C-alpha positions, 0 to 999 in steps of 0.5 A, spaced: 490 250 262 482 249 261 479 254 257 471 254 256 472 251 249 476 246 252 472 246 258 466 243 253 470 237 252 467 235 259 471 232 264 472 226 261 477 229 257 481 231 263 480 225 267 485 220 268 481 216 273 477 217 280 481 217 285 475 217 290 468 216 289 462 219 290 459 213 294 466 212 299 466 220 299 459 220 303 460 215 307 468 218 310 464 225 311 458 221 315 464 218 319 467 225 320 461 229 322 459 223 327 467 224 330 466 232 330 459 231 333 461 227 338 468 231 339 463 238 339 458 234 344 457 239 349 460 245 344 457 249 339 462 250 334 464 255 329 465 251 322 470 256 317 470 254 310 475 256 305 472 258 299 471 256 294 474 249 294 471 247 301 464 249 299 462 241 297 465 238 303 463 244 309 456 243 306 456 235 306 460 236 313 455 240 316 449 236 314 452 229 318 452 234 324 447 232 330 450 238 334 448 245 333 453 249 330 455 255 326 458 256 319 462 262 318 466 263 310 474 265 308 477 266 301 484 266 301 488 267 294 494 262 293 494 259 286 489 263 282 487 261 275 491 256 271 497 256 277 498 248 279 503 250 285 502 256 290 505 262 288 507 264 295 504 269 301 497 267 302 492 273 302 485 273 305 480 276 299 474 275 304 474 275 312 469 272 317 464 276 319 463 272 326 468 274 332 471 268 334 473 270 341 471 264 345 469 260 340 470 253 338 473 254 331 473 248 326 477 250 320 474 246 314 478 246 308 477 242 301 485 240 301 493 241 304 499 240 301 504 245 302 501 247 308 502 255 307 495 257 306 492 254 312 499 255 316 497 263 314 490 263 316 491 259 322 496 264 325 491 269 323 485 266 326 489 264 332 490 272 334 483 273 335 483 269 341 479 263 339 477 258 345 479 252 341 482 252 334 482 246 330 483 243 322 479 238 318 481 237 311 478 233 306 485 231 302 491 231 305 497 230 301 503 230 307 508 229 300 507 236 299 508 239 305 512 244 307 510 247 313 507 243 319 499 243 319 496 240 325 491 236 322 485 233 326 480 230 322 482 228 315 478 226 310 483 222 306 490 222 305 493 222 298 499 221 293 502 227 290 497 228 283 493 233 281 485 233 282 479 236 281 471 235 283 467 235 289 469 243 290 476 243 287 476 246 280 481 246 274 481 253 273 475 255 275 471 248 272 469 241 275 468 243 282 461 239 281 463 234 280 461 229 285 467 224 285 474 227 286 478 225 279 486 225 278 487 230 272 492 227 266 498 228 267 500 230 260 494 235 260 498 239 266 
C-alpha cells in the first residue's frame, strides 16, 4: 500500500516499466476521437465519464472530437483505497445531472477488467431510456473478465498487470503521469 511517505519516493520507486508511452496514448486517443466523430456525425452524444480514473482520458477524448457533444460524470465505488481487486457490488456515489432519455450516450471508462462495474452502470443507465448506449474504454484487460461488457471503442488491450498513470491511481497517487506504467510485482 502506498502512503504519503512512500509516495514521496516518486513514481519511479513503483514503476516496473512503461506499458504505454505518452505519444502512443496521444495518438490512440486522437484516433478514437476521429472514429467517434465519424460515427456520431449526425448526433450530439453525451459522454459520461466514470470518475476518477477516466477523467484524463475523457478530457483528451473530448478535445479530440470534432462534433458537438456534452459531458457528464458519475462516480462508482468498487475498489476502495488500498484494494487491488474489486470488493463486490459496485455502488453509485455520484449520479448524473443530465436526463439521458432519448440521448446518444457514450460511457467513457479508464479500464475494464472483471467487467462488474461497467456492467452495473450500463444496466442502470439502460433503465433511463437512452436512444443509444455504447462503451469507450481506454484499457481492456479481457483475461480478467467475469462479466461480458459490450465495448464499442477500445484504446488498448493489455495483459493482466496492475497499471497506474494517466488517470489510473496507485492508492490515489500518480494519476497525473502522462503515461501508463506497470507496478512492480513485489510491491503489490
